[in-house]
Steps between C-alpha positions, in 0.01 A plus 500: 500500500600137544423246231312178568665246729606164365202337672262751340668453164453124525126542553457724195494282192379688189136421430452202272855370546619190681802513732806276457760459772837418341784347703846510342816544707689639202245745358668840479315833504529681167734765639771234546486338156605138463242237600177694436297234315237464775424872513523548123245226439252578778508872433365433149204284606166658413267316738728452798647710777803361684735512795853356494683355799873496435832520682662825610836343419616568143590157364809602304644796694387418854378854562181566696229616258220746555214576267270797453245266342263405779390187319831349615546345845875452545579268790841461671728202443854440631795626296670232292765457234524210259312174556591419859299431811395863550327503164312181584405649837370802311267279298336375818485845657342646187241222480398557864490879455301471178244269660457727802473812283256333264261417782426871527431554130172479317515293183305283261797289395852418623780495244852384591815476292810281505792484550529427795238236595423622852336817366235293315464283813404817688265593217328162502464506880353848483257397225385202707445712811322774306308249283614665181633353174876454473697572182868405479749660264801286410786711369766239573464122533598439860646270622613383156697822447688436824592152380603623157714773654677258733355641823288193582547127448219328315339231714630641827257533792485877451436462129218253563346734756514796261344297219216407738450868584509590129238236415273611786512862387416413141217264595338763720529786251187585307718623216876493439686779323818406311727731303560280195379206298695178537444425869194281449684170541644615834152560642353186346780300660385625839143395429376856440221570251673708230166660417566721805811648336484854363799633307556864592836594356705803590489807281561872469303816437625670184372837624758492783778482243392807305738771624602834344877444491656351189734204513790727404424740785483216750822344373682830535364545853612151603832504318411217260739529205514145364263212429349436844348179637277549805404249768227601745380298796587306811873424517449153649661161456262374230518789250829411337714796603807287437385448141458875450852568627638228274326666206644837601846346502449356151347823361723790615353734237154481667407676824296311760274693739351300790207652693373366833592346831518152647697240690758446223560862404809546714644181355447643152657835594803321646526273197506797263792640697675163507463454124595864434191553287467864394179453302267411790312756713251453783199713596280474808138392472265784403125556485309435179537850360874491558527154347324613183756778452790259542360233271415739218864611485624149422524284190418150621337354811648186656281228647722233652454198724732241644426162340243321718258227397201665668531803273443281195136458600443862403538854630358850456771747613398860572826641366432356156183706461667813636773460239255459214286791619816715515582436136800279575598194303517198731764234561404204720683177580169334596403350166304208643337686794376782272367278220141606578592870507755587229720313255841566354513786247153621601606797716875434516704190581374212716782253548610197698612557863874528429475698173430844648802674346412366155147634534614846609749518213229401254277785616791745495570407137137506385423733209248787540224310319531205738499731802188673372328165446583392856376827648175488302433143609574585864252787494238276340551236770476760777179637352327174416625244755708639782330816619424539870139575411463163326659317794281684751189399305606134526559539874158660545334213315675251730389684814143511373513125431626439855203687645257308279646154570519566875134600516401195295 
């Protein structure tokens, strides 16, 4: 017997629940791991059902994705690599596809996430046509991030146009979701009422990290024999891969294990060969269950960024919470960006941008009592502040406020 069609599924919202339509080009289905924030949050809402419109094109590997979860609508976009014209074309194609797909969906609210900005433009247009409230999630401050990263000149015609788009989106949003404190001045500078801001940080579910294998069993399976530093995430230009390789060169007695894909991965692989580094290994991106197994075999999790002024406004990186939930000590070179999240010597070492090797060495040399203190604090933070359940509750409150303010 055939299951319900997508059209039938869209008409069947559980009784007593509202329906949110979420538009995010880079929202991955759970079976692919990686960028799963949108699904992880919406799946934990108690009073809301949801549908997600996302891209079929995997952002970091380029593969065409498929999902068994029928709450996902994956739309086609052109293949691209890096940040060239094909990627920009893909933004426009996705926005058009998302708008057209959304016209056929029932919903009580339209939610759209950046980056990029054209996805929220499609969300706002859809909300206007459907006469529904619009909620915008800001995970990255575009276009300021483009300026900070050197991809866009401040004050150029394109920059001015993007700022105008940004301001229009924020002004028309009933509520705005941000991932961290510290961005208030940015919005106030654009004339946006900061009362609309709702901080919904990233997080992790501790239950997902409770697995039967011991650390020793996992280490033996993976061939980990020495102190091992793990980096997990997108291997892109802004994550400081060069800084990790410099640290590996300075610390030959430590193994470095890099998990993931991205536009700069091949550069990193080639650089390891060029530098003749024997203490660096790479692993392809894996789903969440696979990631948990890899992380729990390590000793320290690396959160790194390339120095950029926009990061200093604050950040809430997913990998950080995965590391803490896995029982890893943490080393980050984002001391200023993470000031609202963790501090130095709280769950490991949080250092200045160019002091990564020093931080890793400090964790390596920590005594058992210090390690135990870091692990206990990390678990407390994950339970009290950074659980997915807590973040989902904040998102639900923001969606409810959007409905109430729109009706008023």
